[in-house]
C-alpha positions, 0 to 999 in steps of 0.5 A: 392696017392704018388703024392697027398701026395707030393702036400699036403706037398708042399702046407703045406710048402708054407702055413707055409712059408706064415704064417711065413712071415705074422707073422714076418711082424705083429711083426714089425707094429708100430703106429704113432700119432706124427706130421708126421701123420698130414701133408706130409713131403714135405709140406712147413709148415711141412718143416719149423716145421722140420727145427725149430725142427732140430735147436732148438728142437721139440715141448716141453715136459713141467714139471710144478712144483707147490709149497705151497708158493712163490719161495719155489722151488727157495731157499735152497736145492730145487734150487739145486735139480732143477738144478740136475733135469734139468741136468738129463733131458738134459742127456736123449737120444733124448733130444735136449735142456733143460732149466728151472729156475735152469739151467738159474739162474745158468748160469746167476749167473756164467755170472754175476760173470764173468761180475763183474770180467771183469768189475773190471779187465777192471777198474783196467786196465784203472787205471793202464794205466793212472797211468803209463802214468802220472808217465812217464810224471813226474807228482806229486803223487797228479797229478797222482792220479787225472789222475787215477780218471779222467780215470775211470769217463766215465767207472763208468758212464756206469757201475757204475749204474749196479754195484750199482744195483747189490750190494744189492743182494749180491754175484751172486750165487744160494745159495744167495736167495736175488740174486735169488729174485732180478733176477727173481721177480720184486718189486711186487713179480711177475716173470719178463716178461723175466722169465715167460717162466720158472717161470709162477707164484711165486709158480710155475716153468716150465722146458722145455724139447725139443726133437730132431727133427723127433722122431718117436712114439716109441722114443717119448713114451720112452722119455716121460716115461724116463722124468716122471721117472726122475721127480718122483725121483727128490725129489722136495717138490711140491703140484703138478707136471705135465708132459705135452706137445704135445709129452706127448699127442701123447705118450698117444694116441699111448698107447691107440691105442695099447690097443684098436686095439685088443679090437676093433678088437675082438669086431668087429670079435665077432659081425660080426661072430655072424651075419654070424653064427646066421642070416639065410643066409646059409644052411650049418653052417660049411661054415658060417665063411669062409668069415670072415676067408678070411677077417681076412687073408686079414687084417693080410696080409695088416698089415704085409705089413705095418710092412715089409715096416716099414711104421707106421700106425696112428690113422686110424688103429683103424678104419681100422679093423672094416671097413675091417672086416665089408665091406671086408667080404661081398664079400667073403660071396657073393661068398660062397653064390653063387652069380655071380662071375663077379658081385661080383669081379667087385663090390669089385674092385669098393669098393676098388677103392672108398677106395683107393681115400682116398689116395689123402687126404693131411692128412697122417693118412686118406691116409693110411686108404684109401690105406690099405682098398683098398688093404684089400678089394682086398685081401679079394676077392682073399681069398674069391675066394679060400674059395668059391671053398670049397663049389663049387658043394654043394647045396649052390653054384648057379652061375646064369648069371648077365644078366639073369632073370628067371621070368617076373617082372613088375615095382613096382611103376608107373611113377607118384610114381617114379617121386615123389620118385625121387623128394624127394630122390634127393631133400634131397641128393642135399640139403646135397651136397649143404651144404657140403662147409658150414658144420663145420669141428670139429677143437677143439683138446680137442674134437678130442682127447677126451678120452685121459687122458693126456688132463686133464694135458694139460688143467691144464698146460694151466691154469698156463702157459697161453698156451698149444702149441707154434707157432714159427716165424722162421727167416733164413738167412746168419746172423740173428743177426745184429742190423738191424735184431734185430730191425726188430725182436723187431718190430715183437714181439711188433706188435705181442703182440700189435695185438694178445696179447690176443691169443699169449704170448711171451715165449722166443726170441732174443729181450727178451733175449737182451732187456738189450741192450736197443734200437738201439745197435751197432754191437759191443754192440750186440756182447758184449751182446751175449757174456754175455748171458748164451750159454745154454739159447742163443742156445734156440733162436739163432742157433750156426752158426747164420743162424737161430733164432726163436721167440716163442709164447705160444698159447692156445688149441682152435678151429683150424679154428679160429687158422688158421685165427689167423695165416693167420692174423699174417703172413700178419702183419709181416713186410717185413724182412731185405734183406737176411732174410726170415721168416716162421711160424712153430710149431704143431699149424701151422701144424694142421691149415694147415691140416685143411685148406687143408681138408676144401678146397677140400671137393667136390673133396674128396666127388666126386672122390670116387664115380667117381672111383667106377663108372668107375670100374663098367662101365668097368667091368659090362656087363650091364651099367644100373647096373653101373648107379644104383651103381653111383646113389645110392652112390650119394644119400647115400652120400647126405643123410648123409650130410643132416643128419649132417646138420639137426642134427648139426653134425660136420665133422671130417678129417675122415667123411669129406670123406663120399663119398668114404666111402659110395660108397663101400656099396652103390655100393655093395648093389645096384649092388647085389640087381640088380642081378638075382632074387634069394631070398638067394642072396638078404638075403645075402645082408641083412646079409652083411648090418647087418655085416657091421653095427655091425663091424662099431658099434664096433668102439664105444668101443674105448676110443677116442670120434672121433673114437666112432663118426666115428663108429656111422657115418659109421653105419648110412651110411650103413643103408642109402646105403641100403635104397638108393639101394632099392630106386634106384631099384624102380626108375630104375627097371630091364628089365624083361626076359621071361622064354623062353629067359632064355633058350636061349644060353648066347650070344643070350640072350642080343640080345632079351632083351627088 
């Protein structure tokens, strides 16, 4: 008794310690919907985007303020408050740079004052030097005056027009509305081209807040919330103020995910638990929730591992819970029900291998989904083995061998019927596999992120600004600001607007800011022009050390496939840069298009590798290779049927559903192998209950607020049904060999020798 008590206490302490470790890990789990979840960090496109963000700030948060009348926010106390707002935003943590009309105007006014003082001082200096020289030569007062006048003639020709042009505007200060109007607006009252990135319309202004590079999800959400708080307290008189941009959408998705994870998980738990409790599959009700408990433990351990590894979970985590609860609980259920352990363990390992092949995906959130599912299934089968011991020796625990028949059976269909069934089943499946490269992959951001309320603001901002994202042409070299490089960048901008102006519009660039220098400035003039530009504005396009420059273009939300074509055309159209310079495209639209390209180009590999991995496990682990072949055939049929359904209904694939082969493999192999086991009606009933539980688990995804997750749930539920049908079809096409009762009585090692 004392020994048993000691063992009990040790077990209790170990269990408590394990629960504490898991609990601490769960508290450290964090989500990620930033660009890091789209492409791996070592991808060239991702590298260029990170480099651009490091030098010039990340994808911007845009504050769009609209007024009741033109220029209302650029006069009186409003321009002062605008400058104050921009200053407050620039002081927020994790902000790289902020530019807007208030700050830029303030610095333009300051630079104008300095320039006027410099021009005036330079003119006075020239006159003084001429006067001293003439007086030293002993000239008369009249001759001295003439010499002084001649000395500034060339100077006045060069700078006089500039002074005369500025005189009507008056003193260059923010409080001089005539100065502001003359700088920002043209004669028609429309914003000048070089100002449209911060003054898109006469009645609207935009403030661009660029975060520092590589903000994680939590920091992005904090910055978005802080930005909104500062904007709301700015005291601007607006008809509408909108805080938008891709960081805002990412923050909104992150908040939505955190809200949905427990909701979707609870819904899946309730539906799957209902299947196990109320469907007639197990005689003892107290054992019915053991499979679900084992899978919940596996889910907790898997998520805790992400927390301990400080690896953020992305969009796929919403799908992870129902998939693991639905499919992962099947295998503990079979063990509790008394199915052959070897058969169940091998099948579960095959399912885990199929899921794990998603780790080959170039998209991080798909890769994380696959690896977490693979690990979760293996943990579930481990906990299931422990749970099955609780029912060992009971009436429900029957352990038949996987190579034994207890009754003689005959094929259900003759050869002709089987040939017809094979032709129909294979024909539909092959049609789907052939159509795979031609199926459309959904690339509309508004559809993929449908359900996120931030999309409404993004669309409104796009209608005002003309864009909702930025494509950057990143220029790198030892010195990117020379007359030759500026001329090349001007050619690049002109060519971009000429060939792609209907899809891209200029935001800010060195050629735009230095346009006042005119064509072909000398190195001296270029340096003088750089010195006259406000440093705050100059830093948005040229890095301080002169080794990087960026030309930013606005782009609308649109089909990613079309944008990929646009970006490929843009790459080809960019002329060869001067010696010593290299050019790359960067920005979130470029990253998204790259991910789309990688997904589209590997469809067959993605579809087949999961089937191959699961099939290999079955061939190695099962005693009868015919069972493994049935599993492989069922997976291939189910996947092909799913693709045919998508083709017939015009359903677009997504980065999640394009991996249908890996997703269908788990259930197709499971059902075909377990249904092909010993003829025990209770085990077969367990397969049907498992199919119902998996379907319900997947349908729990439909409660998500994101359309892409809802559709994924429906797609997976349909996949389960197709897998069950495929398993039944394979049983009819490849019937089991019968074993006579007298063979069943032979020793196990002798049975395989007499099987016919």
